[in-house]
Backbone atoms as SQL, in Angstrom:
CREATE TABLE atoms (id INTEGER PRIMARY KEY, chain TEXT, resi INTEGER, resn TEXT, atom TEXT, x REAL, y REAL, z REAL);
INSERT INTO atoms VALUES
  (1, 'A', 1, 'MET', 'N', 43.953, -70.263, -53.057),
  (2, 'A', 1, 'MET', 'CA', 42.878, -69.584, -53.760),
  (3, 'A', 1, 'MET', 'C', 41.800, -70.624, -54.072),
  (4, 'A', 2, 'ASN', 'N', 40.544, -70.301, -53.726),
  (5, 'A', 2, 'ASN', 'CA', 39.463, -71.240, -54.005),
  (6, 'A', 2, 'ASN', 'C', 38.927, -71.039, -55.436),
  (7, 'A', 3, 'PHE', 'N', 38.026, -71.913, -55.834),
  (8, 'A', 3, 'PHE', 'CA', 37.499, -71.888, -57.200),
  (9, 'A', 3, 'PHE', 'C', 36.840, -70.557, -57.548),
  (10, 'A', 4, 'ASN', 'N', 36.012, -70.023, -56.661),
  (11, 'A', 4, 'ASN', 'CA', 35.321, -68.762, -56.950),
  (12, 'A', 4, 'ASN', 'C', 36.291, -67.603, -57.112),
  (13, 'A', 5, 'GLU', 'N', 37.353, -67.595, -56.325),
  (14, 'A', 5, 'GLU', 'CA', 38.370, -66.551, -56.474),
  (15, 'A', 5, 'GLU', 'C', 39.100, -66.688, -57.804),
  (16, 'A', 6, 'MET', 'N', 39.415, -67.915, -58.208),
  (17, 'A', 6, 'MET', 'CA', 40.076, -68.142, -59.499),
  (18, 'A', 6, 'MET', 'C', 39.161, -67.738, -60.648),
  (19, 'A', 7, 'ARG', 'N', 37.882, -68.058, -60.532),
  (20, 'A', 7, 'ARG', 'CA', 36.916, -67.688, -61.573),
  (21, 'A', 7, 'ARG', 'C', 36.829, -66.174, -61.695),
  (22, 'A', 8, 'ALA', 'N', 36.800, -65.470, -60.576),
  (23, 'A', 8, 'ALA', 'CA', 36.723, -64.008, -60.604),
  (24, 'A', 8, 'ALA', 'C', 37.966, -63.401, -61.252),
  (25, 'A', 9, 'VAL', 'N', 39.130, -63.930, -60.941),
  (26, 'A', 9, 'VAL', 'CA', 40.375, -63.428, -61.541),
  (27, 'A', 9, 'VAL', 'C', 40.368, -63.689, -63.045),
  (28, 'A', 10, 'ALA', 'N', 39.962, -64.882, -63.455),
  (29, 'A', 10, 'ALA', 'CA', 39.919, -65.209, -64.880),
  (30, 'A', 10, 'ALA', 'C', 38.934, -64.307, -65.614),
  (31, 'A', 11, 'TRP', 'N', 37.756, -64.105, -65.043),
  (32, 'A', 11, 'TRP', 'CA', 36.745, -63.243, -65.664),
  (33, 'A', 11, 'TRP', 'C', 37.261, -61.815, -65.797),
  (34, 'A', 12, 'ASN', 'N', 37.851, -61.282, -64.743),
  (35, 'A', 12, 'ASN', 'CA', 38.398, -59.925, -64.791),
  (36, 'A', 12, 'ASN', 'C', 39.463, -59.800, -65.871),
  (37, 'A', 13, 'THR', 'N', 40.304, -60.805, -66.015),
  (38, 'A', 13, 'THR', 'CA', 41.353, -60.788, -67.026),
  (39, 'A', 13, 'THR', 'C', 40.764, -60.763, -68.430),
  (40, 'A', 14, 'ILE', 'N', 39.765, -61.583, -68.677),
  (41, 'A', 14, 'ILE', 'CA', 39.115, -61.625, -69.991),
  (42, 'A', 14, 'ILE', 'C', 38.446, -60.296, -70.303),
  (43, 'A', 15, 'VAL', 'N', 37.679, -59.775, -69.373),
  (44, 'A', 15, 'VAL', 'CA', 36.947, -58.531, -69.598),
  (45, 'A', 15, 'VAL', 'C', 37.909, -57.367, -69.817),
  (46, 'A', 16, 'GLU', 'N', 38.955, -57.287, -69.021),
  (47, 'A', 16, 'GLU', 'CA', 39.942, -56.215, -69.191),
  (48, 'A', 16, 'GLU', 'C', 40.657, -56.335, -70.531),
  (49, 'A', 17, 'ALA', 'N', 40.911, -57.548, -70.997),
  (50, 'A', 17, 'ALA', 'CA', 41.554, -57.756, -72.300),
  (51, 'A', 17, 'ALA', 'C', 40.659, -57.259, -73.427),
  (52, 'A', 18, 'LEU', 'N', 39.353, -57.272, -73.206),
  (53, 'A', 18, 'LEU', 'CA', 38.403, -56.776, -74.202),
  (54, 'A', 18, 'LEU', 'C', 38.205, -55.266, -74.114),
  (55, 'A', 19, 'GLY', 'N', 38.907, -54.610, -73.208),
  (56, 'A', 19, 'GLY', 'CA', 38.814, -53.163, -73.079),
  (57, 'A', 19, 'GLY', 'C', 37.617, -52.683, -72.288),
  (58, 'A', 20, 'MET', 'N', 37.024, -53.555, -71.514),
  (59, 'A', 20, 'MET', 'CA', 35.879, -53.193, -70.699),
  (60, 'A', 20, 'MET', 'C', 36.349, -53.062, -69.255),
  (61, 'A', 21, 'SER', 'N', 35.486, -52.569, -68.400),
  (62, 'A', 21, 'SER', 'CA', 35.840, -52.494, -66.991),
  (63, 'A', 21, 'SER', 'C', 34.867, -53.344, -66.188),
  (64, 'A', 22, 'VAL', 'N', 35.294, -53.749, -65.021),
  (65, 'A', 22, 'VAL', 'CA', 34.507, -54.648, -64.181),
  (66, 'A', 22, 'VAL', 'C', 34.392, -54.068, -62.789),
  (67, 'A', 23, 'ALA', 'N', 33.190, -54.096, -62.245),
  (68, 'A', 23, 'ALA', 'CA', 32.999, -53.703, -60.852),
  (69, 'A', 23, 'ALA', 'C', 33.675, -54.745, -59.974),
  (70, 'A', 24, 'THR', 'N', 34.085, -54.352, -58.795),
  (71, 'A', 24, 'THR', 'CA', 34.813, -55.265, -57.926),
  (72, 'A', 24, 'THR', 'C', 33.902, -56.103, -57.032),
  (73, 'A', 25, 'ASP', 'N', 32.601, -55.874, -57.066),
  (74, 'A', 25, 'ASP', 'CA', 31.720, -56.667, -56.216),
  (75, 'A', 25, 'ASP', 'C', 31.447, -58.032, -56.844),
  (76, 'A', 26, 'ALA', 'N', 30.711, -58.864, -56.142),
  (77, 'A', 26, 'ALA', 'CA', 30.482, -60.237, -56.565),
  (78, 'A', 26, 'ALA', 'C', 29.634, -60.364, -57.832),
  (79, 'A', 27, 'THR', 'N', 28.956, -59.309, -58.249),
  (80, 'A', 27, 'THR', 'CA', 28.092, -59.403, -59.424),
  (81, 'A', 27, 'THR', 'C', 28.857, -59.340, -60.731),
  (82, 'A', 28, 'LEU', 'N', 30.124, -58.892, -60.722),
  (83, 'A', 28, 'LEU', 'CA', 30.953, -58.782, -61.910),
  (84, 'A', 28, 'LEU', 'C', 30.250, -57.993, -63.021),
  (85, 'A', 29, 'LEU', 'N', 29.767, -56.844, -62.675),
  (86, 'A', 29, 'LEU', 'CA', 29.104, -55.953, -63.611),
  (87, 'A', 29, 'LEU', 'C', 30.051, -55.557, -64.731),
  (88, 'A', 30, 'ILE', 'N', 29.601, -55.646, -65.981),
  (89, 'A', 30, 'ILE', 'CA', 30.403, -55.238, -67.129),
  (90, 'A', 30, 'ILE', 'C', 29.984, -53.841, -67.540),
  (91, 'A', 31, 'GLN', 'N', 30.951, -52.985, -67.803),
  (92, 'A', 31, 'GLN', 'CA', 30.674, -51.614, -68.214),
  (93, 'A', 31, 'GLN', 'C', 31.289, -51.396, -69.592),
  (94, 'A', 32, 'ALA', 'N', 30.428, -51.158, -70.594),
  (95, 'A', 32, 'ALA', 'CA', 30.899, -50.938, -71.955),
  (96, 'A', 32, 'ALA', 'C', 31.628, -49.604, -72.057),
  (97, 'A', 33, 'LYS', 'N', 32.604, -49.538, -72.933),
  (98, 'A', 33, 'LYS', 'CA', 33.356, -48.307, -73.151),
  (99, 'A', 33, 'LYS', 'C', 32.441, -47.244, -73.753),
  (100, 'A', 34, 'THR', 'N', 32.591, -45.991, -73.312),
  (101, 'A', 34, 'THR', 'CA', 31.742, -44.886, -73.750),
  (102, 'A', 34, 'THR', 'C', 32.368, -44.121, -74.910),
  (103, 'A', 35, 'TYR', 'N', 31.538, -43.823, -75.911),
  (104, 'A', 35, 'TYR', 'CA', 31.937, -43.005, -77.060),
  (105, 'A', 35, 'TYR', 'C', 30.858, -41.962, -77.313),
  (106, 'A', 36, 'THR', 'N', 31.207, -40.938, -78.078),
  (107, 'A', 36, 'THR', 'CA', 30.216, -40.019, -78.628),
  (108, 'A', 36, 'THR', 'C', 30.069, -40.378, -80.101),
  (109, 'A', 37, 'VAL', 'N', 29.043, -39.848, -80.738),
  (110, 'A', 37, 'VAL', 'CA', 28.843, -40.114, -82.157),
  (111, 'A', 37, 'VAL', 'C', 30.090, -39.711, -82.953),
  (112, 'A', 38, 'ALA', 'N', 30.700, -38.599, -82.583),
  (113, 'A', 38, 'ALA', 'CA', 31.878, -38.098, -83.304),
  (114, 'A', 38, 'ALA', 'C', 33.124, -38.951, -83.081),
  (115, 'A', 39, 'THR', 'N', 33.159, -39.730, -82.009),
  (116, 'A', 39, 'THR', 'CA', 34.372, -40.503, -81.701),
  (117, 'A', 39, 'THR', 'C', 34.190, -42.012, -81.876),
  (118, 'A', 40, 'LEU', 'N', 33.115, -42.434, -82.535),
  (119, 'A', 40, 'LEU', 'CA', 32.879, -43.865, -82.729),
  (120, 'A', 40, 'LEU', 'C', 34.045, -44.500, -83.467),
  (121, 'A', 41, 'PRO', 'N', 34.510, -45.655, -83.001),
  (122, 'A', 41, 'PRO', 'CA', 35.541, -46.356, -83.762),
  (123, 'A', 41, 'PRO', 'C', 34.917, -46.956, -85.024),
  (124, 'A', 42, 'THR', 'N', 35.744, -47.358, -85.955),
  (125, 'A', 42, 'THR', 'CA', 35.261, -47.973, -87.180),
  (126, 'A', 42, 'THR', 'C', 34.592, -49.305, -86.853),
  (127, 'A', 43, 'ALA', 'N', 33.344, -49.457, -87.276),
  (128, 'A', 43, 'ALA', 'CA', 32.584, -50.669, -86.954),
  (129, 'A', 43, 'ALA', 'C', 33.247, -51.923, -87.505),
  (130, 'A', 44, 'SER', 'N', 33.892, -51.821, -88.655),
  (131, 'A', 44, 'SER', 'CA', 34.526, -53.000, -89.249),
  (132, 'A', 44, 'SER', 'C', 35.720, -53.493, -88.427),
  (133, 'A', 45, 'SER', 'N', 36.275, -52.639, -87.591),
  (134, 'A', 45, 'SER', 'CA', 37.392, -53.044, -86.732),
  (135, 'A', 45, 'SER', 'C', 36.928, -53.806, -85.495),
  (136, 'A', 46, 'TYR', 'N', 35.628, -53.754, -85.196),
  (137, 'A', 46, 'TYR', 'CA', 35.091, -54.373, -83.979),
  (138, 'A', 46, 'TYR', 'C', 33.818, -55.169, -84.269),
  (139, 'A', 47, 'PRO', 'N', 33.872, -56.162, -85.167),
  (140, 'A', 47, 'PRO', 'CA', 32.659, -56.947, -85.432),
  (141, 'A', 47, 'PRO', 'C', 32.145, -57.581, -84.145),
  (142, 'A', 48, 'ARG', 'N', 30.845, -57.474, -83.923),
  (143, 'A', 48, 'ARG', 'CA', 30.166, -57.981, -82.727),
  (144, 'A', 48, 'ARG', 'C', 30.537, -57.222, -81.472),
  (145, 'A', 49, 'GLY', 'N', 31.215, -56.079, -81.609),
  (146, 'A', 49, 'GLY', 'CA', 31.569, -55.262, -80.458),
  (147, 'A', 49, 'GLY', 'C', 30.351, -54.563, -79.878),
  (148, 'A', 50, 'ILE', 'N', 30.420, -54.223, -78.607),
  (149, 'A', 50, 'ILE', 'CA', 29.339, -53.500, -77.935),
  (150, 'A', 50, 'ILE', 'C', 29.937, -52.268, -77.272),
  (151, 'A', 51, 'ILE', 'N', 29.286, -51.118, -77.469),
  (152, 'A', 51, 'ILE', 'CA', 29.736, -49.853, -76.888),
  (153, 'A', 51, 'ILE', 'C', 28.539, -49.093, -76.331),
  (154, 'A', 52, 'TYR', 'N', 28.828, -48.047, -75.567),
  (155, 'A', 52, 'TYR', 'CA', 27.811, -47.139, -75.036),
  (156, 'A', 52, 'TYR', 'C', 27.997, -45.810, -75.754),
  (157, 'A', 53, 'VAL', 'N', 26.945, -45.338, -76.430),
  (158, 'A', 53, 'VAL', 'CA', 27.010, -44.065, -77.152),
  (159, 'A', 53, 'VAL', 'C', 26.285, -43.022, -76.308),
  (160, 'A', 54, 'ALA', 'N', 27.053, -42.081, -75.769),
  (161, 'A', 54, 'ALA', 'CA', 26.528, -41.132, -74.784),
  (162, 'A', 54, 'ALA', 'C', 25.599, -40.081, -75.372),
  (163, 'A', 55, 'ASN', 'N', 25.793, -39.722, -76.638),
  (164, 'A', 55, 'ASN', 'CA', 25.011, -38.614, -77.195),
  (165, 'A', 55, 'ASN', 'C', 24.269, -39.006, -78.476),
  (166, 'A', 56, 'GLU', 'N', 23.776, -40.223, -78.543),
  (167, 'A', 56, 'GLU', 'CA', 23.034, -40.664, -79.719),
  (168, 'A', 56, 'GLU', 'C', 21.784, -39.794, -79.885),
  (169, 'A', 57, 'ALA', 'N', 21.304, -39.659, -81.111),
  (170, 'A', 57, 'ALA', 'CA', 20.177, -38.761, -81.416),
  (171, 'A', 57, 'ALA', 'C', 18.943, -39.036, -80.552),
  (172, 'A', 58, 'GLY', 'N', 18.640, -40.288, -80.271),
  (173, 'A', 58, 'GLY', 'CA', 17.483, -40.623, -79.454),
  (174, 'A', 58, 'GLY', 'C', 17.786, -40.707, -77.971),
  (175, 'A', 59, 'GLY', 'N', 19.000, -40.354, -77.573),
  (176, 'A', 59, 'GLY', 'CA', 19.441, -40.465, -76.185),
  (177, 'A', 59, 'GLY', 'C', 20.524, -41.522, -76.059),
  (178, 'A', 60, 'ALA', 'N', 21.184, -41.540, -74.936),
  (179, 'A', 60, 'ALA', 'CA', 22.268, -42.492, -74.703),
  (180, 'A', 60, 'ALA', 'C', 21.762, -43.920, -74.898),
  (181, 'A', 61, 'VAL', 'N', 22.610, -44.767, -75.519),
  (182, 'A', 61, 'VAL', 'CA', 22.163, -46.112, -75.866),
  (183, 'A', 61, 'VAL', 'C', 23.359, -47.050, -76.035),
  (184, 'A', 62, 'LEU', 'N', 23.125, -48.324, -75.769),
  (185, 'A', 62, 'LEU', 'CA', 24.112, -49.334, -76.142),
  (186, 'A', 62, 'LEU', 'C', 24.012, -49.547, -77.647),
  (187, 'A', 63, 'ALA', 'N', 25.149, -49.833, -78.266),
  (188, 'A', 63, 'ALA', 'CA', 25.172, -50.095, -79.707),
  (189, 'A', 63, 'ALA', 'C', 26.085, -51.283, -79.966),
  (190, 'A', 64, 'PHE', 'N', 25.833, -51.972, -81.074),
  (191, 'A', 64, 'PHE', 'CA', 26.672, -53.099, -81.455),
  (192, 'A', 64, 'PHE', 'C', 27.143, -52.924, -82.890),
  (193, 'A', 65, 'SER', 'N', 28.277, -53.538, -83.201),
  (194, 'A', 65, 'SER', 'CA', 28.823, -53.474, -84.547),
  (195, 'A', 65, 'SER', 'C', 28.332, -54.668, -85.346),
  (196, 'A', 66, 'ASP', 'N', 27.798, -54.393, -86.548),
  (197, 'A', 66, 'ASP', 'CA', 27.460, -55.476, -87.470),
  (198, 'A', 66, 'ASP', 'C', 28.574, -55.648, -88.499),
  (199, 'A', 67, 'ALA', 'N', 29.739, -55.098, -88.186),
  (200, 'A', 67, 'ALA', 'CA', 30.949, -55.106, -89.010),
  (201, 'A', 67, 'ALA', 'C', 30.898, -54.085, -90.140),
  (202, 'A', 68, 'THR', 'N', 29.780, -53.385, -90.274),
  (203, 'A', 68, 'THR', 'CA', 29.661, -52.301, -91.257),
  (204, 'A', 68, 'THR', 'C', 29.259, -51.005, -90.569),
  (205, 'A', 69, 'ASN', 'N', 28.301, -51.091, -89.662),
  (206, 'A', 69, 'ASN', 'CA', 27.764, -49.924, -88.953),
  (207, 'A', 69, 'ASN', 'C', 27.625, -50.232, -87.466),
  (208, 'A', 70, 'TRP', 'N', 27.561, -49.157, -86.676),
  (209, 'A', 70, 'TRP', 'CA', 27.166, -49.277, -85.276),
  (210, 'A', 70, 'TRP', 'C', 25.654, -49.136, -85.242),
  (211, 'A', 71, 'ARG', 'N', 24.975, -50.090, -84.629),
  (212, 'A', 71, 'ARG', 'CA', 23.509, -50.104, -84.581),
  (213, 'A', 71, 'ARG', 'C', 23.030, -50.062, -83.134),
  (214, 'A', 72, 'ARG', 'N', 21.967, -49.291, -82.907),
  (215, 'A', 72, 'ARG', 'CA', 21.369, -49.226, -81.573),
  (216, 'A', 72, 'ARG', 'C', 20.767, -50.584, -81.221),
  (217, 'A', 73, 'VAL', 'N', 20.956, -51.022, -79.999),
  (218, 'A', 73, 'VAL', 'CA', 20.372, -52.294, -79.595),
  (219, 'A', 73, 'VAL', 'C', 18.867, -52.182, -79.447),
  (220, 'A', 74, 'THR', 'N', 18.349, -50.985, -79.268),
  (221, 'A', 74, 'THR', 'CA', 16.918, -50.800, -79.032),
  (222, 'A', 74, 'THR', 'C', 16.063, -51.047, -80.276),
  (223, 'A', 75, 'ASP', 'N', 16.587, -50.667, -81.460),
  (224, 'A', 75, 'ASP', 'CA', 15.782, -50.828, -82.680),
  (225, 'A', 75, 'ASP', 'C', 16.602, -51.182, -83.922),
  (226, 'A', 76, 'ARG', 'N', 17.883, -51.445, -83.744),
  (227, 'A', 76, 'ARG', 'CA', 18.797, -51.822, -84.814),
  (228, 'A', 76, 'ARG', 'C', 19.056, -50.710, -85.837),
  (229, 'A', 77, 'ALA', 'N', 18.593, -49.494, -85.562),
  (230, 'A', 77, 'ALA', 'CA', 18.863, -48.364, -86.453),
  (231, 'A', 77, 'ALA', 'C', 20.340, -47.984, -86.339),
  (232, 'A', 78, 'ILE', 'N', 20.894, -47.461, -87.430),
  (233, 'A', 78, 'ILE', 'CA', 22.284, -47.031, -87.428),
  (234, 'A', 78, 'ILE', 'C', 22.427, -45.815, -86.504),
  (235, 'A', 79, 'VAL', 'N', 23.467, -45.824, -85.692),
  (236, 'A', 79, 'VAL', 'CA', 23.728, -44.708, -84.781),
  (237, 'A', 79, 'VAL', 'C', 23.955, -43.443, -85.605),
  (238, 'A', 80, 'SER', 'N', 23.310, -42.365, -85.160),
  (239, 'A', 80, 'SER', 'CA', 23.460, -41.087, -85.909),
  (240, 'A', 80, 'SER', 'C', 23.633, -39.923, -84.962);
């Protein structure tokens, strides 16, 4: 196994351990887990976590946990 193959295996292992999925092509695209507003996990359980909220009030958006609330990455407003 060459270095690039080992790096890809290590990256896939880390990303999968974080509950994310990875495309199999060379770009190693990361895909955040999808939630709806009604199914959001508790923000305090995932400090600095990143998720995709499919039905946010302003449209689908990535959100991050500030350890208290899930906030939209677009304007830092609390997901509603």
